[in-house]
C-alpha positions in Angstrom: 0.0 0.0 0.0 1.5 3.3 -1.1 -1.4 5.7 -1.4 -0.1 8.5 0.8 -2.6 11.1 -0.4 -5.5 8.7 0.5 -4.4 7.8 4.0 -3.5 11.5 4.7 -6.9 12.7 3.7 -8.5 9.8 5.5 -6.9 10.8 8.8 -7.4 14.5 8.3 -11.1 14.0 7.4 -12.1 11.6 10.2 -10.2 13.5 12.9 -11.2 17.0 11.9 -14.8 16.4 10.8 -16.0 13.5 12.9 -13.7 13.9 15.9 -11.9 10.6 15.7 -9.2 10.5 18.3 -7.6 7.1 17.6 -6.9 5.3 14.3 -6.1 1.6 14.2 -4.2 0.5 11.1 -3.4 -3.2 10.4 -0.3 -3.3 8.3 0.1 -6.1 5.8 2.1 -4.7 2.9 3.0 -1.0 3.3 5.5 1.2 1.6 8.3 3.0 3.6 6.9 6.5 2.9 3.5 5.5 4.3 5.2 4.0 7.4 7.3 7.2 7.8 4.2 9.3 7.6 2.4 7.3 10.2 5.4 7.3 12.5 5.6 11.1 12.1 2.0 11.4 13.2 2.7 9.1 16.2 5.4 11.5 17.3 2.9 14.4 17.3 0.3 12.7 19.5 0.7 15.1 22.4 0.3 18.1 20.1 -2.6 16.8 18.0 -4.5 14.7 20.5 -4.8 12.0 17.8 -3.3 8.5 18.4 -2.1 6.3 15.6 -2.0 2.6 16.5 -0.2 0.2 14.2 -0.7 -3.5 14.2 1.5 -5.8 12.1 -0.8 -8.1 10.3 1.7 -10.9 9.9 0.2 -13.6 7.7 2.1 -16.7 6.6 3.0 -16.8 2.9 0.4 -19.5 2.3 -2.3 -17.2 3.7 -1.4 -14.3 1.4 -3.9 -15.4 -1.1 -7.5 -14.1 -1.3 -8.9 -17.4 -2.2 -7.2 -19.1 0.8 -8.1 -16.5 3.3 -10.9 -14.2 2.2 -9.9 -10.5 2.4 -6.7 -11.4 4.2 -8.6 -12.1 7.4 -10.0 -8.6 7.7 -13.0 -9.7 9.8 -10.5 -10.8 12.5 -8.9 -7.3 12.3 -12.3 -5.6 12.6 -13.2 -7.7 15.6 -9.8 -7.0 17.2 -10.4 -3.3 16.6 -13.8 -3.2 18.2 -12.9 -5.4 21.2 -9.6 -3.6 21.7 -11.4 -0.3 22.0 -14.2 -1.4 24.4 -12.5 -0.2 27.6 -11.4 3.1 26.1 -13.9 4.4 23.5 -17.6 4.6 23.3 -17.8 4.5 19.5 -15.8 3.0 16.7 -16.1 3.7 12.9 -15.6 0.6 10.8 -14.5 1.8 7.4 -11.9 1.1 4.7 -9.3 3.7 3.6 -11.3 4.5 0.4 -14.5 5.1 2.3 -15.6 8.5 3.8 -18.7 8.9 5.8 -19.9 12.3 4.8 -22.6 14.3 6.8 -25.1 16.0 4.6 -25.9 18.6 7.2 -23.9 21.2 9.1 -22.4 20.0 12.4 -22.4 22.5 15.3 -19.4 20.6 16.7 -17.0 18.4 14.8 -17.3 15.3 16.9 -19.1 11.9 16.8 -21.6 12.8 19.6 -22.8 15.8 17.7 -23.1 13.6 14.6 -25.1 11.0 16.4 -27.4 13.6 18.0 -28.2 15.1 14.5 -28.8 11.6 13.0 -31.2 10.8 15.8 -33.1 14.0 15.3 -34.1 12.7 11.9 -34.7 9.0 12.9 -35.1 7.7 16.4 -35.2 4.0 17.3 -38.5 2.4 18.2 -39.6 2.7 21.9 -37.6 0.3 24.0 -34.7 0.0 21.6 -31.4 1.7 21.4 -29.3 2.7 18.4 -26.0 0.8 19.0 -24.9 0.7 15.3 -25.5 3.2 12.6 -25.5 1.9 9.1 -24.4 4.3 6.3 -25.6 3.6 2.7 -22.9 3.3 0.0 -22.5 5.1 -3.3 -19.5 4.8 -5.6 -17.4 7.7 -6.8 -15.9 5.5 -9.5 -12.4 6.3 -10.8 -13.9 5.8 -14.2 -16.4 8.7 -13.6 -13.6 11.0 -12.4 -11.1 10.8 -15.2 -9.4 14.1 -14.1 -7.8 12.1 -11.3 -5.8 8.9 -10.8 -6.8 7.6 -7.5 -3.5 5.8 -7.0 -1.3 8.7 -8.0 -3.2 11.9 -6.9 -6.1 10.8 -4.8 -8.3 13.5 -3.4 -12.0 13.6 -2.4 -12.1 17.3 -3.1 -11.9 17.0 -6.8 -14.0 13.8 -7.2 -17.6 14.9 -7.7 -19.0 12.4 -10.1 -20.8 9.4 -8.6 -23.2 6.7 -9.6 -26.8 7.8 -9.3 -27.9 4.8 -7.2 -27.7 4.8 -3.5 -27.2 1.2 -2.3 -29.6 -0.5 0.0 -28.8 -0.7 3.7 -28.4 -4.5 3.2 -25.4 -4.1 0.8 -22.0 -2.5 1.2 -22.9 -0.4 4.2 -20.3 0.6 6.7 -21.0 1.6 10.3 -20.4 3.5 13.5 -20.8 1.1 16.5 -21.2 1.4 20.3 -18.3 -0.9 21.2 -19.6 -2.0 24.6 -22.8 -3.3 23.0 -21.2 -5.7 20.5 -20.6 -9.4 20.7 -20.2 -10.3 17.0 -19.3 -7.8 14.4 -19.5 -8.2 10.6 -18.2 -6.1 7.8 -21.5 -4.4 7.2 -23.6 -4.8 10.3 -23.6 -6.2 13.9 -24.8 -9.8 14.1 -24.9 -10.3 17.9 -25.4 -8.0 20.8 -24.8 -8.0 24.5 -28.5 -7.0 24.9 -30.2 -8.2 21.8 -33.7 -7.2 23.0 -32.5 -3.6 23.2 -29.7 -2.9 20.7 -30.4 -2.4 17.1 -28.7 -1.6 13.7 -30.1 1.8 12.8 -30.4 2.7 9.1 -29.1 6.2 8.6 -31.1 8.3 6.2 -29.4 9.3 3.0 -30.5 12.9 3.8 -28.3 12.7 6.9 -25.1 11.1 5.6 -23.7 8.8 2.9 -20.7 6.5 2.6 -18.7 8.0 -0.3 -16.7 5.1 -1.8 -13.7 6.2 -4.0 -12.4 3.3 -6.1 -12.3 1.7 -9.5 -15.7 0.1 -10.3 -14.5 -2.3 -12.9 -16.2 -5.7 -12.4 -18.5 -4.4 -9.6 -22.2 -5.2 -10.2 -25.1 -4.0 -8.2 -27.5 -6.3 -6.3 -27.0 -9.3 -4.1 -24.1 -11.5 -4.9 -22.8 -9.1 -7.6 -25.6 -10.3 -9.8 -27.1 -6.9 -10.9 -26.1 -4.6 -13.7 -22.6 -3.2 -13.7 -22.0 -0.1 -11.6 -20.3 1.5 -14.6 -23.6 1.3 -16.6 -25.4 3.3 -13.9 -26.4 7.0 -14.5 -23.8 9.5 -13.2 -24.7 12.4 -11.0 -22.8 15.4 -9.6 -22.2 15.5 -5.9 -19.9 18.1 -4.3 -21.3 17.8 -0.8 -17.9 17.1 0.6 -16.6 20.6 -0.3 -18.0 22.2 2.8 -15.3 20.3 4.8 -12.4 21.1 2.5 -10.9 24.1 4.4 -11.0 22.4 7.7 -9.3 19.2 6.3 -6.7 21.0 4.3 -5.8 23.3 7.2 -5.0 20.3 9.5 -1.5 19.3 10.4 -2.2 15.8 9.1 -2.9 17.1 5.6 0.0 19.5 5.6 2.5 16.8 6.7 1.1 14.5 4.0 1.7 17.1 1.4 5.3 17.6 2.6 6.0 13.9 2.7 
């Protein structure tokens, strides 16, 4: 992994817009310049208040194969992340580096509690239940729709405004914000088992509140269950620059400036 611009914007966005204080990265195959960037941020923890935790994801050579170990054992990494944060953090975002949860309203404060409060103004759980996971609907900002950029060479969410028109179902490709103390079994896209199953629930976040912006190539990705629908690249394309309202705050951050200088 050598996409310095991507990981730099990822850290800057989630820390400055959603108030994330700790990032857990599981390192499998990472370039020296990305390692150096993360090490630099680690040295600034007292100044920034943001902690960078690095876990060496040491897999045997025979497991370094997608067909042998699906997604390189990422579900184990997700579980480790959630369980590891239970004693320290109330909430954990479960997202990939090319996924940005973008609020579609203005936040009075740039932190997760303010974000949750705003979401629950629009949709509250039923009486007797509690929102312990928030599911964000996915939409692809395909590389093929944003030909002015090369996501591997000059990645930025602030020049990628063309996305597929379809907003995916809450049952497919969602990512989430979870209450760590409420979870027993975590999946990639929803919580499967709760400490209090009669109370906790997966809350579907309205697309008017926030969306999961997914920046990647959409080659060979089909819509629908089991990748059986029409190709994403045949979907209509729409313009969406909703992320621009966060550009100044992200680009003014120390994380972004160090990324540019690295």
